[in-house]
N, C-alpha and C positions, 0 to 999 in steps of 0.2 A: 461284356461285363456291364457296360452302361445300360444296355437294353434290359438286362435282368433287373437292375436297380430300378429303372423307370417302370417296368412292368410290375414289380413288387410294390412300388409306391402307389401305382394306380389301383392295384387290387386292394391294398390297404385302405385307400380313400373310398373306394367303392364299398368295401365291407363296412366302413364306418357309416356311410350314408344309408346303407340297407338297414342298419339298426337304429339310426338316428336321421330319418329322412329330412331333406331340405324342403321347406314349405314356402312356395311362392304364391303370393296373393295379389295379382295385378289389378283386379277390378273389384268394385264393391257392388253389392246387390242394390237394385232399385228400392226406393222407399216403399214399404208394404202399404196395403190399404189399411187405414186406421180402423181399430176396433175399440169401441167404448166399453171396456170392462168396468164393472163396479167392484168396489172393495170386497174381498172374500168370495168373489165369483169363481166358480169351478169351470174349467174349460179343458178341452183336449187339444193337442197340437193339430189334429185333423180338422178342428173347427176353424183354423186360420185359413182365410180364403186362398192363399197361394198353395196350400197343401191339400185342399179338398179334392182337386182333380188331378193330382200328381200321379205319374206312371213311371215305371222303370226307375225306381228310386235307389239312391245310394246315400248313406250317411257317413260322414267323417267326423271324428272328434280329435282335435289336436290338444294335447296336454302340455302345459308348461312344466319345467322341472320342479318348481315350487309346489304345484298342484299334485304332481306324481308322488311327492313325499307323503302327502296326507290323504291319499286315496283310500277308499274302502278296500279291505284286503282281497276281496274276490274280483276286483276290477284289474285287468292287466295293466301293468305300468309302462306300456310302450308309449312312445312320443305321439304316434298317430294310430287311432283305432278306426276300423272301417267295417261297414256291413252293407251288403247288397241282398241280404236274406229277406225276402218279401214278408214272411211271417214275423220275423223279428222287428222289422221296420213298422209293420202294422201294429204290433204290440206297443212300440214306442209312441206312435201317433195316437194311440188310444189310452195313454197314461193320463190320469187326471191331475191337473195342476190347479193351484189356488192363486189367483191374482191378489197381490198384497198391497197394491197402491204405494209402492216404495221402490227405491233403486239401491243396488249394491255396486260400489265402484271397485271392489277388490278382485272381482272375478276376471281371470285372464285366459283360461282355456276356452276353446271355441267348438261349437257344433255346426256343421254345414250339411244341409239337406239338398240334394240334387234330384231333379226330375228330368229325364231325357237329356242328361248332360248339361242342364241349365241350373244354376244356383237359384233356388226358390225360397230358401229360408236359412238365416244364420243367426246364431245366438251365442252369447257367452254362456258357459255352463260351469257350475261348481259341483264337483263330485267329492268334495271334502267329507271326511267322516262325520263332521259336525254340522255341515251346511250344504245341503243338496238343493239345486235350483237352477233356473234359467234367468238370464238378464239380457234384455234387448229393448229396442225402441218400441216394439209392438206390445210386449207383455210386461215391461218393467221387470221387477223381481217376482218370479213365480216359483212356488215350491210344490213338489209332488205331494199328493195326498198319501201315497203309499211309497215311502222311501225304498223299502225292500224290493218292490216291483221294478222301480227304475234301475236300481243297482243290479238286479238279476238280469235285466234286459241288456244293459251296457256291458256287463261281465261276459256276455256271449259274443261281443264284437271281436273281430279278428285283428291281428296286427297288420298294418299296412306294410307291404313287403318291397315296395319299389324305393329307389334312392331319392326320388324327387316327387313331391306332390304339388301340382299346379292347380290352384283354386281359381277357376275362371268364371 
């Protein structure tokens, strides 16, 4: 009887973490090469030196509960979104962003880009219906030129299906 209770409890916990993965982030990315953007300059993520020669890429987006409440309706509301689809990542890296010469401190969701299992780029990301953009040390607050394109790309990301995501 005790074994059945313990097994049931373990299956329940595993089920919980499959739908709400535990995110472990033990290491930070090295400081990127500085880029001197000018106000209102247009850039693509692929223009960032760390992303220019990246191969075998995987992108993870971790969404906070607060951000999931205000997501655009076509973006899946899972805690972690993932894509290793080469064409989709290519589209993401070719999105045009505008450097705004400002910072936003309220963004909490994150985007992580890996190349050959190495973290090469991380950024806070806002996918709020009213405020789309990236915030990080390199780009400051940057907004997409075409909101619908960014939303369409991210809406095609898959749900991360493992119980634990280790960001190394």
